[in-house]
PDB file with one MODEL, atoms N, CA, C and O in Angstrom:
MODEL        1
ATOM      1  N   MET A   1      51.877-105.958   5.864  1.00  0.00           N
ATOM      2  CA  MET A   1      52.910-105.301   6.469  1.00  0.00           C
ATOM      3  C   MET A   1      52.494-104.573   7.875  1.00  0.00           C
ATOM      4  O   MET A   1      51.580-103.773   8.073  1.00  0.00           O
ATOM      5  N   ASN A   2      53.341-105.042   8.677  1.00  0.00           N
ATOM      6  CA  ASN A   2      52.968-104.452  10.251  1.00  0.00           C
ATOM      7  C   ASN A   2      53.571-102.866  10.339  1.00  0.00           C
ATOM      8  O   ASN A   2      54.148-102.206   9.475  1.00  0.00           O
ATOM      9  N   ASN A   3      53.178-102.505  11.827  1.00  0.00           N
ATOM     10  CA  ASN A   3      53.619-101.086  12.057  1.00  0.00           C
ATOM     11  C   ASN A   3      55.155-100.951  12.274  1.00  0.00           C
ATOM     12  O   ASN A   3      55.722 -99.859  12.225  1.00  0.00           O
ATOM     13  N   HIS A   4      55.794-102.132  12.518  1.00  0.00           N
ATOM     14  CA  HIS A   4      57.255-101.979  12.679  1.00  0.00           C
ATOM     15  C   HIS A   4      57.860-101.735  11.247  1.00  0.00           C
ATOM     16  O   HIS A   4      58.757-100.902  11.127  1.00  0.00           O
ATOM     17  N   GLN A   5      57.432-102.384  10.238  1.00  0.00           N
ATOM     18  CA  GLN A   5      58.167-102.377   8.995  1.00  0.00           C
ATOM     19  C   GLN A   5      57.919-101.141   8.432  1.00  0.00           C
ATOM     20  O   GLN A   5      58.919-100.575   7.992  1.00  0.00           O
ATOM     21  N   LYS A   6      56.694-100.474   8.307  1.00  0.00           N
ATOM     22  CA  LYS A   6      56.390 -99.325   8.189  1.00  0.00           C
ATOM     23  C   LYS A   6      57.476 -98.133   8.754  1.00  0.00           C
ATOM     24  O   LYS A   6      58.071 -97.308   8.060  1.00  0.00           O
ATOM     25  N   SER A   7      57.531 -98.275   9.972  1.00  0.00           N
ATOM     26  CA  SER A   7      58.310 -97.128  10.776  1.00  0.00           C
ATOM     27  C   SER A   7      59.760 -97.551  10.288  1.00  0.00           C
ATOM     28  O   SER A   7      60.476 -96.570  10.090  1.00  0.00           O
ATOM     29  N   THR A   8      60.346 -98.739  10.053  1.00  0.00           N
ATOM     30  CA  THR A   8      61.664 -99.008   9.629  1.00  0.00           C
ATOM     31  C   THR A   8      62.039 -98.354   8.221  1.00  0.00           C
ATOM     32  O   THR A   8      63.072 -97.704   8.067  1.00  0.00           O
ATOM     33  N   PHE A   9      61.074 -98.592   7.173  1.00  0.00           N
ATOM     34  CA  PHE A   9      61.361 -98.002   5.891  1.00  0.00           C
ATOM     35  C   PHE A   9      60.967 -96.835   5.496  1.00  0.00           C
ATOM     36  O   PHE A   9      61.493 -96.326   4.506  1.00  0.00           O
ATOM     37  N   HIS A  10      59.939 -96.175   6.217  1.00  0.00           N
ATOM     38  CA  HIS A  10      59.586 -94.756   6.004  1.00  0.00           C
ATOM     39  C   HIS A  10      60.577 -93.847   5.937  1.00  0.00           C
ATOM     40  O   HIS A  10      60.748 -93.324   4.836  1.00  0.00           O
ATOM     41  N   PRO A  11      61.377 -93.476   6.958  1.00  0.00           N
ATOM     42  CA  PRO A  11      62.689 -92.545   7.009  1.00  0.00           C
ATOM     43  C   PRO A  11      63.437 -92.708   5.764  1.00  0.00           C
ATOM     44  O   PRO A  11      63.822 -91.725   5.130  1.00  0.00           O
ATOM     45  N   LEU A  12      63.656 -93.898   5.390  1.00  0.00           N
ATOM     46  CA  LEU A  12      64.612 -94.252   3.973  1.00  0.00           C
ATOM     47  C   LEU A  12      64.001 -93.576   2.814  1.00  0.00           C
ATOM     48  O   LEU A  12      64.632 -92.907   1.996  1.00  0.00           O
ATOM     49  N   GLY A  13      62.455 -93.838   2.796  1.00  0.00           N
ATOM     50  CA  GLY A  13      61.831 -93.267   1.563  1.00  0.00           C
ATOM     51  C   GLY A  13      61.753 -91.643   1.770  1.00  0.00           C
ATOM     52  O   GLY A  13      61.704 -90.920   0.775  1.00  0.00           O
ATOM     53  N   ASP A  14      61.746 -91.180   2.884  1.00  0.00           N
ATOM     54  CA  ASP A  14      61.696 -89.499   2.895  1.00  0.00           C
ATOM     55  C   ASP A  14      62.973 -88.915   2.708  1.00  0.00           C
ATOM     56  O   ASP A  14      63.089 -87.708   2.492  1.00  0.00           O
ATOM     57  N   PHE A  15      64.031 -89.758   2.782  1.00  0.00           N
ATOM     58  CA  PHE A  15      65.546 -89.457   2.506  1.00  0.00           C
ATOM     59  C   PHE A  15      65.835 -89.615   1.064  1.00  0.00           C
ATOM     60  O   PHE A  15      66.569 -88.821   0.476  1.00  0.00           O
ATOM     61  N   LEU A  16      65.260 -90.648   0.467  1.00  0.00           N
ATOM     62  CA  LEU A  16      65.680 -90.949  -1.081  1.00  0.00           C
ATOM     63  C   LEU A  16      64.810 -90.250  -2.024  1.00  0.00           C
ATOM     64  O   LEU A  16      65.200 -89.888  -3.134  1.00  0.00           O
ATOM     65  N   ASN A  17      63.519 -90.045  -1.534  1.00  0.00           N
ATOM     66  CA  ASN A  17      62.768 -89.418  -2.524  1.00  0.00           C
ATOM     67  C   ASN A  17      63.237 -87.786  -3.209  1.00  0.00           C
ATOM     68  O   ASN A  17      63.278 -87.429  -4.386  1.00  0.00           O
ATOM     69  N   PRO A  18      63.503 -87.139  -2.131  1.00  0.00           N
ATOM     70  CA  PRO A  18      64.074 -85.715  -2.577  1.00  0.00           C
ATOM     71  C   PRO A  18      65.531 -85.907  -3.061  1.00  0.00           C
ATOM     72  O   PRO A  18      65.964 -85.021  -3.797  1.00  0.00           O
ATOM     73  N   ALA A  19      66.261 -86.828  -2.784  1.00  0.00           N
ATOM     74  CA  ALA A  19      67.591 -86.639  -3.475  1.00  0.00           C
ATOM     75  C   ALA A  19      67.346 -87.403  -4.798  1.00  0.00           C
ATOM     76  O   ALA A  19      68.078 -86.945  -5.675  1.00  0.00           O
ATOM     77  N   LEU A  20      66.625 -88.333  -5.202  1.00  0.00           N
ATOM     78  CA  LEU A  20      66.382 -88.730  -6.398  1.00  0.00           C
ATOM     79  C   LEU A  20      65.549 -87.494  -7.307  1.00  0.00           C
ATOM     80  O   LEU A  20      65.670 -87.379  -8.527  1.00  0.00           O
ATOM     81  N   ALA A  21      64.903 -86.830  -6.664  1.00  0.00           N
ATOM     82  CA  ALA A  21      63.993 -85.769  -7.305  1.00  0.00           C
ATOM     83  C   ALA A  21      65.058 -84.841  -7.763  1.00  0.00           C
ATOM     84  O   ALA A  21      65.103 -84.552  -8.959  1.00  0.00           O
ATOM     85  N   LEU A  22      65.961 -84.323  -6.890  1.00  0.00           N
ATOM     86  CA  LEU A  22      67.198 -83.488  -7.377  1.00  0.00           C
ATOM     87  C   LEU A  22      68.113 -83.893  -8.165  1.00  0.00           C
ATOM     88  O   LEU A  22      68.695 -83.062  -8.862  1.00  0.00           O
ATOM     89  N   LEU A  23      68.447 -85.259  -8.235  1.00  0.00           N
ATOM     90  CA  LEU A  23      69.419 -85.842  -9.235  1.00  0.00           C
ATOM     91  C   LEU A  23      68.707 -85.878 -10.426  1.00  0.00           C
ATOM     92  O   LEU A  23      69.384 -85.722 -11.442  1.00  0.00           O
ATOM     93  N   GLY A  24      67.351 -86.067 -10.578  1.00  0.00           N
ATOM     94  CA  GLY A  24      66.607 -86.257 -11.930  1.00  0.00           C
ATOM     95  C   GLY A  24      66.478 -84.832 -12.513  1.00  0.00           C
ATOM     96  O   GLY A  24      66.734 -84.552 -13.684  1.00  0.00           O
ATOM     97  N   GLN A  25      66.042 -83.935 -11.544  1.00  0.00           N
ATOM     98  CA  GLN A  25      66.032 -82.451 -12.070  1.00  0.00           C
ATOM     99  C   GLN A  25      67.269 -82.051 -12.749  1.00  0.00           C
ATOM    100  O   GLN A  25      67.140 -81.464 -13.823  1.00  0.00           O
ATOM    101  N   GLY A  26      68.463 -82.278 -12.289  1.00  0.00           N
ATOM    102  CA  GLY A  26      69.782 -82.208 -12.751  1.00  0.00           C
ATOM    103  C   GLY A  26      69.982 -82.872 -14.125  1.00  0.00           C
ATOM    104  O   GLY A  26      70.367 -82.266 -15.125  1.00  0.00           O
ATOM    105  N   LEU A  27      69.696 -84.108 -14.073  1.00  0.00           N
ATOM    106  CA  LEU A  27      69.746 -84.713 -15.211  1.00  0.00           C
ATOM    107  C   LEU A  27      68.878 -84.205 -16.464  1.00  0.00           C
ATOM    108  O   LEU A  27      69.381 -83.961 -17.561  1.00  0.00           O
ATOM    109  N   ILE A  28      67.581 -84.084 -16.183  1.00  0.00           N
ATOM    110  CA  ILE A  28      66.636 -83.450 -17.038  1.00  0.00           C
ATOM    111  C   ILE A  28      67.140 -82.307 -17.764  1.00  0.00           C
ATOM    112  O   ILE A  28      67.226 -82.298 -18.992  1.00  0.00           O
ATOM    113  N   LYS A  29      67.455 -81.397 -17.062  1.00  0.00           N
ATOM    114  CA  LYS A  29      67.932 -79.846 -17.462  1.00  0.00           C
ATOM    115  C   LYS A  29      69.430 -79.888 -17.976  1.00  0.00           C
ATOM    116  O   LYS A  29      69.826 -78.857 -18.519  1.00  0.00           O
ATOM    117  N   SER A  30      70.286 -80.920 -17.876  1.00  0.00           N
ATOM    118  CA  SER A  30      71.496 -80.938 -18.481  1.00  0.00           C
ATOM    119  C   SER A  30      71.491 -80.959 -20.042  1.00  0.00           C
ATOM    120  O   SER A  30      70.678 -81.607 -20.701  1.00  0.00           O
ATOM    121  N   PRO A  31      72.434 -80.220 -20.537  1.00  0.00           N
ATOM    122  CA  PRO A  31      72.696 -80.274 -22.133  1.00  0.00           C
ATOM    123  C   PRO A  31      72.913 -81.609 -22.693  1.00  0.00           C
ATOM    124  O   PRO A  31      72.488 -81.948 -23.798  1.00  0.00           O
ATOM    125  N   ILE A  32      73.634 -82.410 -21.848  1.00  0.00           N
ATOM    126  CA  ILE A  32      73.914 -83.724 -22.294  1.00  0.00           C
ATOM    127  C   ILE A  32      72.606 -84.755 -22.572  1.00  0.00           C
ATOM    128  O   ILE A  32      72.437 -85.376 -23.621  1.00  0.00           O
ATOM    129  N   TRP A  33      71.682 -84.796 -21.345  1.00  0.00           N
ATOM    130  CA  TRP A  33      70.501 -85.255 -21.490  1.00  0.00           C
ATOM    131  C   TRP A  33      69.654 -84.995 -22.675  1.00  0.00           C
ATOM    132  O   TRP A  33      68.961 -85.826 -23.262  1.00  0.00           O
ATOM    133  N   GLN A  34      69.812 -83.568 -22.993  1.00  0.00           N
ATOM    134  CA  GLN A  34      68.884 -83.115 -23.996  1.00  0.00           C
ATOM    135  C   GLN A  34      69.431 -83.542 -25.393  1.00  0.00           C
ATOM    136  O   GLN A  34      68.654 -83.869 -26.290  1.00  0.00           O
ATOM    137  N   LYS A  35      70.867 -83.531 -25.569  1.00  0.00           N
ATOM    138  CA  LYS A  35      71.351 -83.804 -26.804  1.00  0.00           C
ATOM    139  C   LYS A  35      71.456 -85.245 -27.210  1.00  0.00           C
ATOM    140  O   LYS A  35      71.615 -85.631 -28.368  1.00  0.00           O
ATOM    141  N   LEU A  36      71.339 -86.111 -25.990  1.00  0.00           N
ATOM    142  CA  LEU A  36      71.344 -87.696 -26.482  1.00  0.00           C
ATOM    143  C   LEU A  36      70.144 -88.027 -27.408  1.00  0.00           C
ATOM    144  O   LEU A  36      69.033 -87.497 -27.413  1.00  0.00           O
ATOM    145  N   ASN A  37      70.614 -89.004 -28.175  1.00  0.00           N
ATOM    146  CA  ASN A  37      69.438 -89.438 -29.166  1.00  0.00           C
ATOM    147  C   ASN A  37      69.412 -90.968 -28.916  1.00  0.00           C
ATOM    148  O   ASN A  37      70.422 -91.627 -29.166  1.00  0.00           O
ATOM    149  N   PHE A  38      68.393 -91.501 -28.475  1.00  0.00           N
ATOM    150  CA  PHE A  38      68.313 -92.941 -28.126  1.00  0.00           C
ATOM    151  C   PHE A  38      67.309 -93.599 -29.134  1.00  0.00           C
ATOM    152  O   PHE A  38      66.660 -94.584 -28.781  1.00  0.00           O
ATOM    153  N   ALA A  39      67.182 -93.083 -30.335  1.00  0.00           N
ATOM    154  CA  ALA A  39      66.180 -93.660 -31.469  1.00  0.00           C
ATOM    155  C   ALA A  39      66.741 -95.052 -31.803  1.00  0.00           C
ATOM    156  O   ALA A  39      65.980 -95.919 -32.233  1.00  0.00           O
ATOM    157  N   ASN A  40      67.852 -95.255 -31.647  1.00  0.00           N
ATOM    158  CA  ASN A  40      68.440 -96.402 -32.233  1.00  0.00           C
ATOM    159  C   ASN A  40      68.469 -97.450 -31.068  1.00  0.00           C
ATOM    160  O   ASN A  40      68.809 -98.592 -31.375  1.00  0.00           O
ATOM    161  N   HIS A  41      68.165 -97.196 -29.831  1.00  0.00           N
ATOM    162  CA  HIS A  41      68.093 -97.953 -28.817  1.00  0.00           C
ATOM    163  C   HIS A  41      67.002 -97.781 -28.085  1.00  0.00           C
ATOM    164  O   HIS A  41      66.963 -97.028 -27.111  1.00  0.00           O
ATOM    165  N   PRO A  42      65.816 -98.626 -28.600  1.00  0.00           N
ATOM    166  CA  PRO A  42      64.612 -98.353 -27.986  1.00  0.00           C
ATOM    167  C   PRO A  42      64.342 -98.915 -26.504  1.00  0.00           C
ATOM    168  O   PRO A  42      63.537 -98.388 -25.735  1.00  0.00           O
ATOM    169  N   TYR A  43      65.110-100.044 -26.199  1.00  0.00           N
ATOM    170  CA  TYR A  43      64.962-100.541 -24.721  1.00  0.00           C
ATOM    171  C   TYR A  43      65.465 -99.295 -23.723  1.00  0.00           C
ATOM    172  O   TYR A  43      64.786 -98.860 -22.793  1.00  0.00           O
ATOM    173  N   LEU A  44      66.780 -98.811 -24.099  1.00  0.00           N
ATOM    174  CA  LEU A  44      67.475 -98.085 -23.247  1.00  0.00           C
ATOM    175  C   LEU A  44      66.463 -96.714 -23.199  1.00  0.00           C
ATOM    176  O   LEU A  44      66.117 -96.188 -22.141  1.00  0.00           O
ATOM    177  N   CYS A  45      66.116 -96.309 -24.354  1.00  0.00           N
ATOM    178  CA  CYS A  45      65.161 -95.161 -24.227  1.00  0.00           C
ATOM    179  C   CYS A  45      63.872 -95.278 -23.317  1.00  0.00           C
ATOM    180  O   CYS A  45      63.424 -94.427 -22.549  1.00  0.00           O
ATOM    181  N   LYS A  46      63.335 -96.678 -23.623  1.00  0.00           N
ATOM    182  CA  LYS A  46      62.312 -97.102 -22.874  1.00  0.00           C
ATOM    183  C   LYS A  46      62.594 -96.922 -21.306  1.00  0.00           C
ATOM    184  O   LYS A  46      61.762 -96.382 -20.576  1.00  0.00           O
ATOM    185  N   GLY A  47      63.586 -97.315 -20.928  1.00  0.00           N
ATOM    186  CA  GLY A  47      63.992 -97.520 -19.375  1.00  0.00           C
ATOM    187  C   GLY A  47      64.275 -96.032 -19.058  1.00  0.00           C
ATOM    188  O   GLY A  47      63.755 -95.632 -18.017  1.00  0.00           O
ATOM    189  N   LEU A  48      64.896 -95.273 -19.663  1.00  0.00           N
ATOM    190  CA  LEU A  48      65.281 -93.842 -19.231  1.00  0.00           C
ATOM    191  C   LEU A  48      63.954 -92.905 -19.360  1.00  0.00           C
ATOM    192  O   LEU A  48      63.784 -91.949 -18.602  1.00  0.00           O
ATOM    193  N   ASN A  49      63.090 -93.234 -20.314  1.00  0.00           N
ATOM    194  CA  ASN A  49      61.930 -92.294 -20.107  1.00  0.00           C
ATOM    195  C   ASN A  49      61.148 -92.882 -19.117  1.00  0.00           C
ATOM    196  O   ASN A  49      60.337 -92.072 -18.671  1.00  0.00           O
ATOM    197  N   CYS A  50      61.073 -94.147 -18.526  1.00  0.00           N
ATOM    198  CA  CYS A  50      60.345 -94.630 -17.345  1.00  0.00           C
ATOM    199  C   CYS A  50      61.071 -94.011 -16.142  1.00  0.00           C
ATOM    200  O   CYS A  50      60.330 -93.664 -15.222  1.00  0.00           O
ATOM    201  N   ILE A  51      62.401 -93.809 -15.984  1.00  0.00           N
ATOM    202  CA  ILE A  51      63.048 -93.240 -14.965  1.00  0.00           C
ATOM    203  C   ILE A  51      62.836 -91.768 -14.759  1.00  0.00           C
ATOM    204  O   ILE A  51      62.919 -91.250 -13.646  1.00  0.00           O
ATOM    205  N   LYS A  52      62.509 -90.981 -16.072  1.00  0.00           N
ATOM    206  CA  LYS A  52      62.480 -89.563 -16.088  1.00  0.00           C
ATOM    207  C   LYS A  52      60.997 -89.305 -15.686  1.00  0.00           C
ATOM    208  O   LYS A  52      60.804 -88.362 -14.919  1.00  0.00           O
ATOM    209  N   LYS A  53      59.820 -90.106 -16.156  1.00  0.00           N
ATOM    210  CA  LYS A  53      58.530 -90.098 -15.629  1.00  0.00           C
ATOM    211  C   LYS A  53      58.387 -90.087 -14.118  1.00  0.00           C
ATOM    212  O   LYS A  53      57.721 -89.248 -13.512  1.00  0.00           O
ATOM    213  N   PHE A  54      59.130 -91.183 -13.498  1.00  0.00           N
ATOM    214  CA  PHE A  54      59.200 -91.480 -12.096  1.00  0.00           C
ATOM    215  C   PHE A  54      59.760 -90.148 -11.182  1.00  0.00           C
ATOM    216  O   PHE A  54      59.293 -89.775 -10.106  1.00  0.00           O
ATOM    217  N   ILE A  55      60.817 -89.589 -11.878  1.00  0.00           N
ATOM    218  CA  ILE A  55      61.259 -88.521 -11.313  1.00  0.00           C
ATOM    219  C   ILE A  55      60.499 -87.343 -11.165  1.00  0.00           C
ATOM    220  O   ILE A  55      60.388 -86.780 -10.076  1.00  0.00           O
ATOM    221  N   GLN A  56      59.893 -86.883 -12.355  1.00  0.00           N
ATOM    222  CA  GLN A  56      59.108 -85.726 -12.638  1.00  0.00           C
ATOM    223  C   GLN A  56      57.628 -86.179 -11.758  1.00  0.00           C
ATOM    224  O   GLN A  56      56.934 -85.208 -11.456  1.00  0.00           O
ATOM    225  N   PHE A  57      57.177 -87.333 -11.395  1.00  0.00           N
ATOM    226  CA  PHE A  57      55.978 -87.611 -10.768  1.00  0.00           C
ATOM    227  C   PHE A  57      56.280 -87.479  -9.461  1.00  0.00           C
ATOM    228  O   PHE A  57      55.461 -86.919  -8.731  1.00  0.00           O
ATOM    229  N   ASN A  58      57.470 -87.953  -8.950  1.00  0.00           N
ATOM    230  CA  ASN A  58      57.697 -87.632  -7.649  1.00  0.00           C
ATOM    231  C   ASN A  58      58.297 -86.137  -7.185  1.00  0.00           C
ATOM    232  O   ASN A  58      58.422 -85.858  -5.992  1.00  0.00           O
ATOM    233  N   HIS A  59      58.564 -85.441  -7.990  1.00  0.00           N
ATOM    234  CA  HIS A  59      59.062 -84.002  -7.825  1.00  0.00           C
ATOM    235  C   HIS A  59      57.990 -83.155  -7.483  1.00  0.00           C
ATOM    236  O   HIS A  59      58.186 -81.952  -7.305  1.00  0.00           O
TER     237      HIS A  59
ENDMDL
END
C-alpha cells in the first residue's frame, strides 16, 4: 500500500471506529441484547459474539 492509499482511507477509519464503538456500547448495554438467547442459533451467536468482541476491543 502506498502513501496515497493510506491518506485516503485513514480519515474514514477515524470516523467509523468511534461511531461503531458507540453503537456497540449501546447495543451491549441494552436490555434487549441481554435478554436474547442465541443457544439455538450457534452460527448467529458466533457472529454476534465476534462483533461484540470487535467493538469491545476497539473501544
